[in-house]
C-alpha positions in Angstrom: -31.3 -2.6 13.5 -27.4 -2.5 14.0 -26.1 -1.8 10.1 -23.1 -4.0 10.7 -23.3 -7.4 9.7 -22.6 -10.7 11.8 -21.5 -14.1 10.7 -22.9 -17.0 12.5 -20.9 -20.6 12.1 -22.2 -23.9 12.8 -22.3 -27.2 10.9 -25.8 -27.9 12.1 -28.5 -26.6 9.9 -31.2 -26.7 12.2 -28.8 -24.5 15.1 -28.5 -22.0 11.9 -32.4 -22.1 11.9 -32.5 -21.2 15.4 -30.3 -18.1 15.0 -32.4 -16.8 12.1 -35.9 -17.2 14.3 -34.0 -15.5 17.2 -31.8 -12.7 15.3 -33.9 -11.6 12.5 -35.4 -8.5 13.9 -32.3 -7.6 15.8 -29.2 -7.9 13.5 -28.0 -7.9 9.6 -26.5 -11.6 9.8 -25.6 -14.3 7.6 -24.9 -18.1 8.4 -22.7 -20.5 7.4 -22.4 -24.3 7.5 -18.8 -25.0 8.6 -15.3 -23.1 8.6 -14.9 -23.3 5.2 -18.0 -22.0 4.2 -17.7 -18.9 6.4 -14.1 -18.1 5.4 -15.4 -18.0 1.6 -18.3 -15.9 2.8 -15.8 -13.4 4.8 -13.9 -13.3 1.7 -16.5 -12.6 -0.9 -19.0 -10.7 1.6 -16.9 -9.0 4.2 -16.1 -7.3 6.2 -18.1 -9.0 9.1 -18.2 -6.7 12.4 -18.8 -10.2 14.4 -18.0 -13.9 13.7 -19.6 -16.4 15.8 -18.4 -20.1 15.5 -19.3 -23.3 17.0 -16.5 -25.2 18.7 -17.3 -28.7 17.4 -17.3 -28.8 13.9 -15.9 -31.4 11.5 -13.0 -30.7 9.1 -12.1 -27.3 10.9 -13.2 -26.9 14.7 -14.2 -23.7 16.0 -10.3 -22.8 17.5 -8.6 -23.1 13.9 -11.6 -21.4 12.0 -11.2 -18.2 14.7 -7.7 -18.4 14.4 -8.0 -18.4 10.4 -10.4 -15.3 10.8 -7.9 -13.4 13.0 -5.5 -13.9 10.4 -7.8 -12.8 7.5 -10.0 -10.1 8.8 -8.1 -8.9 12.4 -10.5 -6.2 12.7 -13.4 -8.6 13.1 -14.7 -9.6 16.9 -14.7 -13.1 17.2 -17.0 -15.2 19.4 -17.3 -19.0 20.3 -20.6 -20.7 21.2 -19.9 -24.5 22.1 -21.7 -26.8 24.4 -18.0 -28.2 25.5 -17.1 -25.4 28.3 -14.1 -27.4 29.6 -10.9 -25.3 30.8 -8.9 -26.4 27.8 -11.2 -25.6 25.3 -11.7 -22.1 26.4 -7.8 -21.4 27.1 -7.4 -22.4 23.3 -9.9 -20.5 22.2 -8.5 -17.6 24.0 -4.9 -17.6 23.0 -5.3 -19.1 19.7 -8.4 -17.5 18.3 -7.9 -14.2 20.7 -12.1 -14.4 21.1 -14.0 -11.6 22.7 -16.5 -13.5 24.2 -17.1 -17.3 25.1 -20.7 -18.4 25.3 -21.9 -22.0 26.3 -25.0 -24.0 25.0 -28.1 -23.5 25.4 -27.1 -19.8 25.2 -30.7 -17.9 26.1 -31.6 -15.6 23.0 -31.6 -12.6 25.4 -28.2 -12.8 26.2 -27.0 -14.0 22.8 -28.6 -10.5 21.6 -26.9 -8.7 24.4 -23.6 -10.5 23.6 -23.8 -9.8 20.3 -24.3 -5.8 20.6 -21.3 -5.7 22.9 -19.0 -7.2 20.1 -20.6 -4.9 17.6 -19.9 -1.8 20.1 -16.0 -3.4 20.2 -15.9 -3.6 16.2 -16.7 0.0 16.3 -14.5 1.1 18.7 -11.4 -1.1 16.8 -12.2 0.7 13.7 -12.8 4.3 14.8 -9.6 4.3 16.4 -7.6 2.7 13.5 -9.1 4.7 11.4 -8.4 8.1 13.2 -4.6 7.0 13.9 -4.6 6.0 10.1 -5.7 9.2 8.9 -3.5 11.6 11.6 -0.4 9.3 10.1 -1.4 9.9 6.8 -1.8 13.7 7.0 1.5 13.6 9.1 3.2 11.8 6.4 2.0 14.1 3.6 3.1 17.2 5.4 6.5 15.4 6.1 6.8 14.4 2.3 6.2 18.1 1.0 8.7 19.6 3.5 11.5 16.9 2.2 10.4 17.4 -1.4 11.8 21.0 -1.1 15.1 19.5 -0.1 15.4 16.7 -2.9 12.8 17.4 -5.1 14.5 14.7 -7.6 14.3 12.1 -5.2 10.6 12.8 -4.2 9.5 13.3 -7.6 10.8 9.9 -8.3 9.2 8.4 -5.2 5.6 9.9 -6.0 6.0 8.2 -9.4 6.6 4.7 -7.8 3.6 5.6 -5.4 1.6 6.0 -8.1 2.7 2.5 -10.1 2.2 0.8 -6.6 -1.3 1.8 -6.9 -1.9 0.6 -10.3 0.1 -2.9 -10.1 -1.0 -4.2 -6.6 -4.4 -5.0 -7.5 -3.2 -6.8 -10.4 -1.1 -8.8 -8.1 -3.9 -9.2 -5.8 -1.6 -7.8 -3.1 -3.4 -5.4 -0.9 -2.3 -1.9 -1.3 -2.2 -0.8 2.3 -1.1 2.8 3.3 1.8 1.2 4.7 3.2 0.5 1.3 2.1 3.8 0.0 3.9 5.4 2.4 7.1 3.3 2.2 7.1 4.0 -1.5 6.8 7.8 -0.9 9.1 7.9 2.0 11.9 5.7 0.5 14.3 8.6 -0.2 14.1 9.9 3.3 17.8 8.5 4.5 19.0 10.8 1.5 18.6 13.9 4.0 22.1 13.1 5.5 23.9 13.2 2.6 26.4 16.2 1.8 25.0 18.5 -0.8 28.2 17.6 -3.1 27.6 13.9 -3.1 24.1 14.5 -4.0 25.3 16.5 -7.1 27.5 13.5 -8.0 25.1 10.9 -7.6 22.5 12.7 -9.6 25.1 13.2 -12.3 26.4 9.8 -12.4 29.9 10.8 -11.4 32.4 8.1 -10.1 32.4 8.1 -6.1 35.1 7.3 -3.9 35.0 4.3 -1.5 33.9 6.5 1.4 31.4 8.2 -0.6 30.1 4.8 -1.9 29.9 3.5 2.2 28.1 6.4 2.8 25.6 5.9 0.0 25.0 2.4 0.9 23.9 3.6 4.7 20.9 5.3 3.2 18.3 2.4 3.6 19.5 2.0 7.3 19.4 5.6 8.2 15.9 5.9 6.6 14.9 3.2 8.6 16.2 4.4 12.1 14.3 8.2 11.4 10.9 6.3 10.6 11.1 3.6 13.4 11.2 6.2 15.8 7.8 6.9 14.6 4.7 4.9 16.6 2.8 2.6 13.7 5.3 3.2 11.2 7.4 0.3 12.0 6.1 -1.5 8.9 6.8 1.3 6.7 10.6 1.6 8.2 11.0 -2.1 7.5 9.8 -1.8 3.9 12.7 1.4 3.4 15.2 -1.0 5.0 14.9 -3.9 3.1 13.7 -2.9 -0.4 16.2 -2.7 -2.8 15.8 0.9 -4.3 17.9 3.1 -6.3 17.3 6.7 -5.6 20.8 7.4 -6.4 19.4 8.2 -10.2 22.5 6.0 -11.3 20.3 3.9 -13.3 18.5 0.7 -12.9 20.7 -2.1 -12.6 18.9 -5.3 -14.5 21.5 -7.4 -13.3 21.7 -6.4 -9.3 20.9 -9.2 -7.5 17.9 -9.4 -5.3 18.0 -11.1 -1.9 15.3 -14.1 -2.0 14.6 -12.9 1.7 13.1 -10.4 1.2 9.2 -9.6 1.4 7.2 -9.9 -1.9 5.6 -6.1 -1.4 9.4 -5.2 -0.6 10.4 -7.0 -4.0 7.5 -5.3 -5.6 8.8 -1.6 -4.6 12.3 -2.6 -6.0 11.1 -3.4 -9.1 8.8 -0.4 -9.7 11.1 1.9 -8.6 14.0 0.3 -11.1 11.2 0.9 -13.9 10.7 4.3 -12.8 14.6 5.1 -12.7 14.6 3.8 -16.5 11.9 5.4 -17.7 13.5 8.6 -16.5 15.8 8.5 -19.1 13.2 8.8 -21.8 12.6 5.3 -22.7 9.0 4.3 -23.7 7.5 1.9 -21.1 7.6 -1.0 -23.6 11.4 -0.8 -24.1 11.8 0.1 -20.3 10.1 -3.3 -19.6 11.7 -5.3 -22.0 14.8 -4.5 -20.4 14.0 -5.4 -17.3 12.5 -9.0 -18.6 16.1 -9.9 -19.3 17.5 -9.0 -15.8 17.1 -10.5 -12.3 13.8 -9.1 -11.7 10.8 -10.9 -10.2 9.1 -11.9 -13.5 5.4 -12.0 -11.8 5.9 -8.6 -10.6 7.1 -7.6 -14.3 4.2 -9.4 -15.9 1.7 -7.8 -13.6 3.2 -4.0 -14.6 3.4 -5.0 -18.1 -0.6 -5.9 -18.1 -1.4 -2.7 -16.3 1.0 -0.2 -18.0 0.9 -1.3 -21.4 -3.2 -1.3 -21.4 -3.8 1.9 -20.1 -5.7 4.5 -22.1 -2.3 6.2 -23.7 -1.1 3.0 -24.7 -4.3 1.4 -26.1 -6.5 3.6 -27.9 -5.3 7.4 -27.1 -3.1 9.9 -29.2 0.3 11.4 -28.3 1.0 15.0 -29.2 4.3 16.3 -28.5 4.4 19.9 -27.7 6.7 23.0 -26.9 4.6 24.3 -24.3 4.6 27.8 -22.3 4.1 27.9 -18.6 0.4 29.1 -19.0 -0.3 26.1 -21.6 0.6 23.1 -19.2 -2.2 21.0 -18.0 -2.3 18.3 -15.5 -2.0 14.8 -16.9 0.8 16.0 -19.4 4.1 14.0 -19.3 7.3 16.2 -19.2 9.7 15.2 -21.9 12.2 17.9 -20.6 13.4 19.0 -17.3 11.5 22.1 -15.5 14.2 24.9 -14.2 14.1 28.1 -13.0 15.8 31.1 -14.7 18.3 30.7 -11.9 18.8 27.1 -12.7 17.4 25.2 -10.2 15.9 22.0 -11.1 12.0 21.9 -10.2 10.9 18.9 -12.2 12.6 16.0 -14.0 11.4 14.8 -17.4 9.0 11.8 -17.5 7.3 13.6 -14.4 3.1 13.0 -15.3 1.7 17.0 -14.2 -0.3 16.9 -10.9 -2.2 19.5 -9.5 0.4 19.8 -7.1 3.4 19.9 -9.5 1.2 22.7 -11.5 0.9 24.9 -8.5 4.7 24.4 -8.0 5.7 25.4 -11.5 3.2 28.6 -11.4 4.6 29.8 -8.1 8.2 29.6 -9.2 6.9 31.1 -12.3 5.7 34.1 -10.6 8.6 34.6 -8.5 11.7 33.6 -10.0 10.5 32.7 -13.9 10.9 29.4 -15.4 12.7 28.7 -18.4 10.4 28.1 -21.7 9.3 26.3 -23.5 8.7 23.0 -22.2 8.2 19.9 -24.1 5.6 18.0 -22.7 3.7 14.7 -24.1 -0.1 14.9 -24.1 -2.4 12.3 -24.7 -6.0 12.8 -26.2 -8.4 10.3 -27.0 -9.3 9.6 -30.7 
């Protein structure tokens, strides 16, 4: 028996009973009476490898239903089985429902079994190719991020925090955390690689910029878009980078900055979280940061979700914070920096507000062995009460 699940949809219970008799020893399947019930099952019990729908159903016909399935579950292979095999029905089913097979009633059991097997093989092909491409891309993105972080550690430390908050806050907003969204959060500052070093320094130190420098800084999102749009399958990531109103300049989050109404909800979420991280990096407690932002022109739905998630994590609901002046050998994964980490030759490795991860701890230890790092380093460590 195939392990993938199939969903069979018809408005006549006797037809569904016939499916059960024919397929019970061949496939793992469920049935649904009508399109509405089927969409609910896809939402609650999915994913389904194959969906087979009748054309003539009251309330929602087969074409309308399969079109909704295509939007809700794009990888699902869609088939239609109907007694009305006219040309117009077939054209509508193919063009709007993007079906894989079109079968006519009555369909012999052998033909149905064989066709469903073809549908499952098609589903495996779609999902395996997608997984391969996404894993390959994610590996390339990780390598690119590691390389770029060496050129601008401030901006990419910030981007890492944005990505971590996106992973926490997106589920509370019922927004699917896709790899494209996380990649956009990580690669948002990629356009900064073209800025002259002296301009980066002025931005980091919040010094006044000339008109020419301001214009160059304003081009960063578009430059990031151009760089990323050359890479196949990063089109969505490039668009997030261009449209999201992030301020990786470290000039501080401007709570009064207007946000265009035409940017996507996901881009708006990245913008809000980026501003939140910037304010938090100044050393303010997260509760104070959220309070400041609540008085500005930010999306209140996103801020409310951020508040629910970030103010109810382990650190703020039941843990105990200890402020430590730690030496390098004492820093632990999970510690939050309350002072910058600088090398003995005055290179900035990490900024205050960074949470220590395995990669950051490895970086600190390597630089400490090669160059030396100024000690002690002030950290906050949370422990369970």
